[in-house]
N, C-alpha and C positions, 0 to 999 in steps of 0.2 A: 517479736524477741531471740524464739528458739532455733532462728534459725543460725542465729548470731553465734561468733567463737566469743567474739569480743566485743562489749557494748558500754561503749563513753559517752556521759551523757554532762550537758555543763562544768565537768570538773574543776573546780575552784582552790584552792589551799591554799590561807596568811601562817607566816610567821609573827609570832606577835600584832605588830602592825603593818609587813610589810607580805605584799600578795606575791607570792612563788611565779601559781601561777591559777590563769585568769579564763570562764569560758569555754573547756577541751572542750571538744567534742569528735569525737571519729568510730567508725566501725569496724571490726573485721570479719570477714564472712569465708572466707576459703587458707586454701594452705598457701605455704609459700614465703617467704621474707622480709618481711616492713621492716624498716629502717627507721627507727625512733631518734633523730637526728639533732643534734646544737651544740653549741659552746659552750664550753665551763661557765655554769651559774644561772641559765637558758630555760634552767625548771626543768631541764631535762630525769633528773635521777630524781627528784620529789614523782613526776611524771608515776616513772616508774616504781617508784618503791607504794602508790596506791597504790596503781594497779593489782601488786603484788602481794597488797594487804598485810605489807609492812607498817603503812603508814595510812591512816584516817585521814581522811578531805577534811575539809571546813566544809565543803559544797560541791550539789551533785552524785550521778551513781557511776556505780560499777556495776556492770553485769556481765559475768562467767557462764560460759553455753547459760542461757539464762538466766538464773538465781543472782541475787545483789546482794554482791561485795558485806554490802554492811549488815545486811538483815539475815542472811544465811552464809557467814563464811565460812563454814563446815565444808560445806555442801560446795562451795563456788571454787574451796581450794583442790577440791579432786579434782578441775579441770589444766588446773596449772603446774607446770615448772620455771624453776628460775635457778638459775647460773650465777649470785649477786656474783662484783668485778673479781672479787678476791672469793675460789673458792673454799667451802664449808664443808672443809676435811680435815677427820681427824690421821694425823699421822701415822701412829701410833697400830694399827691395824689393818687386817688385809682390804686388798678393794674390794673382793668380794662379803667380806664381814661390815666394809664400811655403807655396799649399796643395800645388803638385804638388813642394815638397822634403816639406811632413807625408807625404802618401802613398808618397813611399819612403822615406819611416820606420819607416814600421807593411810595408815589406816585401812589399806590392803588389806585382801586375805590371803591367812599366813597360807594357806594351799595352792595360791599362786602367784608367792615370790618367787620360790626357787626359778618357775621359767620367768618369769618377770626383768630377775635379776639376770640371767643366761642373755634372755636378749638384751640386752640393753648394753653388756658387757661386748658381744657379738657385734653388736650396732656401731658402735666408739672402738673395736676394733683392740681391748683390752682382757680378750679371756685369756691371755698367753701369760696376762700378771696376775689373776684371780688370786694367789696364793700370793703376792708381793707384796708385801708393808708399804704403806702409798709414801712416808716420806721418802723409801730408795728410788723411788719414782721418777721421771724428770717434770722440768716443767707443762711443757706439750703433753706427756702420757696424764699428767695430775687434771689438768685444763680435761683431757677426755674423762678421768672418772669426774670429774664435777658436774661434767655434758651428761653422763651413763643415772646421774642423781639427779639430774631434772625430767630423764623421761622411763623412767623404772619405773610409776607409775599410769604412763601411757596417755601423758594429761594432751587435751585437744590443743591446747596453749604452751606455749614454751618461750618463755624471756632469756637473754644472754647480756650482762652488762660486761659490755667493753669483752667479749669475751679470746681474741686477740692478743689484751694487753702485756706486757712482758715478752713474748715469746719469739724469738729466734723467725730470719723468713721461712724457711723451710717448715715450724712449725705452725708458719698462721694459713702457708698454701692447703695443709693439711686440715687446722682444723675448721676452714672455710668451707674447703669438700664436705666434712661432717655437717656442716651447719645446711648443705643446700641437702644437702642425702637428707636431713630428719625433716628439715623442712614438704619431701612429695607428700609425708603422713602428719603435718604435725604444722600448726601455725608460729609463724617464728618471728617476732619480737626483738629485733637484734637493735640491741642504744649502743648511741658509741659518737665521737667526738669526727673522728677521722673519717673525710671521705673516698679517702681509696679505698675500706675498708664500703662501703655506702654501693661504692660502684662497682666493688668484685664480689656480693653475693645480694645484694638486698632487690624484690622485683617495684617494690613500693618504699614509697617516703613520705613518713610525717618531718616538720622541723618545726619543732619548737623557739624560741624568739623571746625573752624579755619576757617570759612566762606565759606566751599566746603562740596558738597555732596559728604558723606560718606559711607555712607549703601543707599541701596534701596529694599524691598525685605518684603517676608512674618512673621507673629510674629516667625516662625518655623526658618526658615531660619536665622532671626536673634540668636535662642537662639543655632543655632547650627551652629553660625559662625567660631565661635573656634572650635576645631574640641575636644572632649570629652578628658581628660588627667588622669585618674583615674578608677579602675576598685575595685569595693565591690566587691568581693565574700564569700562566708558562706562554709565551709569544717567544715566534720561533724567527718577527720579524718585524721589534718591538718595534714604535716611536719612541721619540724625547718623551723622558718625563712627562714635561711639560704641557703634550698632548693628554695624555692621561689623565693627571692634574686637574685641567678644564675638563674632563666631563661630568657633568650633572650630577651632584650628591657627594662627590669624593670631594674626602675631607684632603685627604694625606696618598699618598704615594712612595712605597721605603723600597728602592730598587734594592734585590733581595742575593742577585747576578746578571750578569747580560740576559738570562732568558724569564727570570721568576721575579713576579713582580705583588710585595702586598698593598692592598687599596684597602681603605680604610674608609667608611663611607656611611650617611647617616639610613637607616636603617631600615627608614620608612623609605628607601627606593629601591625602586627596583634597578641595582646596579648589576647584573647577572645578565641579563637581557639586555640591556644597554652593550655591553660589552662584547658581546656578540653575534649582537648587529654590525657595530665598529667594526669591530675587527673582520665581518665579511667586507664590508664595504668599500675595505682601504689593507687592505692585505695583510693585517697583522698573525695571519698566522695561527689564533689560535688553536693548543692543544692541550689543554689544560683548562679547569677551573676549579676552584673547591672554597665556596665555605666554609669560616674556621670560628668552629663555635669558638665559645668562653670556657676558659676553666671550669673544675670546680669548684676549684679555690674561689674564683670572683663571681659563680653563683649564688656562691654562699655564701661570702661576705658583701654584696647584696642583698640576700637577703633578711641580713641579719643589720643590716640598717650599717654595716663600716665602712669605710675607705678601702677599695682596692688597692693594694702597692703593684705602681708600672715597672 
């Protein structure tokens, strides 16, 4: 277990008689950004709050750097940094004062705090605001201060809850870049319900729905979880639509323009090979063929057990 940054074993939690999460298991062994994905009410926040030591679980165990969070909470929490959805900032003090205070809360050695604060400010690009009162910072820079307090004690594991919520597009891009930079030295858990956030930032994904872990894998595996069911082809000498519809396994043909056609098909059939062979045999002059992936929203909806709106 000493090789694990985070290990979650059979984690379950119940509010009164209703289970919020049941039998959640996963392990984080390396640096990078892991997306904790789930719709509102899926159990995502409950899982995250237990891992961060904010909530005591009903069943199961959480280990941080090998320390059991339930039986050895002080030592375990030394290895975690947490940015809640609403950053826990004190608006009436300066950035440097706040980060110094945050470092003291983490029980850092007093002699190490000035250098740690300097490093966190530099990493989050807020050194030039060290003497600025926090309430006078923009939303984007307040979020940077929030991230700085989460990494000031150099934890192995950093949890960020909806870190781009409420930011403008330029600020979102900057925070995404910062998260990726932090992930070169830390394991980062990014909790969100926004699919584009996951796609832009994460290496791997854990998805919780209805209190259970329904997906665990890489970003590419998530993209390809649902097999492509449409094929976009370009034919310079296209046959009648009825001819394309007659190909075995093709359910429907959409004529996009005189040269481009979208074929919906049974995913169990190898339509691509058939189209190539038929084009060569009949002189259709196939110039391009492309499998179309399902959108992330469609994959999310399928994993969530929800009906996809066409």
